[in-house]
N, C-alpha and C positions, 0 to 999 in steps of 0.2 A: 827070898826074904823081902825083896823090894815089892813083890806082888802082895804080900801080906800087909805091908805098910800102906800101899795104895788102897787095898780093900778096906782097911781100917779107917782111912781118911774118908772114903766114900760113905761108909756106914755112919761116921760121926757127922758128916754134912747132912745126910738124910735125917738123922736123929735131931740135929739142931733145928732144922726146918720144921720138923714135926712138933717139937717142944715149943717153938715160937708160935706156931699156929694155935696150939692148945692154950698157951698163956694169953694170946690175943683174944681168943674166944672167951676166956674167963674174964678179962678186963672189959669186954663188950657185953657181958652178961648173955653169952650165947653158949650153946653146947655143940661140941664137935667130937665125934668118936676118934679114938686113937687110930683105928684102922683107916679112917678117912684122912687123918692128918699124915699118917705114914705114906699112904698112897699119893697124896699131893706132894709130899717131899720127894718121892721117887719120880713123879712126873716132872717136877721142876729140875731135879738132878739130870734126868734124861734130856730135857730141853737144853740145859746148860752144856751138856756134852755135845749135843747136836750143833749148837751154836759155835762151840769151839772148833768142831770138825769143819763146819762150813767156812768159818773164818780162816782156818789153816789151808783148806783146799782152794778157796777162791782168792786168798790174799787180801781180802777186804774185811776190815774189822767192823763188825756189825754194831758194836758199842754196847755199853751197859744200859743206856737209856732204853734202847729197843727191847732188851731182855727184861728190864723191870716192867715196861708197859705190857709186854706179852705175859709176864707172870701175873700182873694185876688182872688182865682180861681173863686169863684161864682160871685164876683163883676165884674171881667174881662168879664165873659160870659154875665152877666146880662146887663151891660152897653155897650157892644160891638155894639149892634144894637139900644139901647134906647138912648144913648148919641149921641149928634150931634156936629159937628164943628160949632162954632158960625159964621164963615165967609161963609163957603160953604154949610152948612146944611147936609153934608154927615155923615154917621155913623163913630164913633171914632175908632172902632175896638177893638180887644182884648188887645193890648199893652196899648193903652191910657186908656182903661177901667180899666186895672190893676193899672196904675199910678194914676188914679182918686181915686180908692178905697184906695190905699196905702197912698196917701196924706190925705184922710179923716181919716184913721186910726191914722196917726201921729197927726192930729189935736185933735182927741178924746183923745189920750194918753196925749197930752199936757194939755188939759182941766182937765183930771183926776188927773194928777200930781199936777197941780195948786190947785185943790180942796183939795187934801190930805195935801199939804203944808199949805194951809189956815187953815184947821182944826187943824193941829198940832200947828201952831203959835197962833191961837185963844185959844187953850186949855191950854196955859201956864199961 
């Protein structure tokens, strides 16, 4: 039963990252396929698990800042050719790819903070 709950949480985290990427692309007037957004969500999830494993194994906490910078760099590379301008259809490039991922990170942080506040308020 616990395994099902863990798998469900993993799927929700990948889906949240994918939706944040798609909404960010829409706000930036770019196009990103669902398959690319899901693949990026899986990549980020795998990097997160690897970071947790390294931290647990070495005893050194790598920090959220390093993880966010790594996600920005990988996202800029990943979406530089896979993201397209909505009007011209050209690739968005490294800079807009980084902006796309940064905006998605901000959205995911906002959702996370909102959920934490909701749990704290409901727990009173």
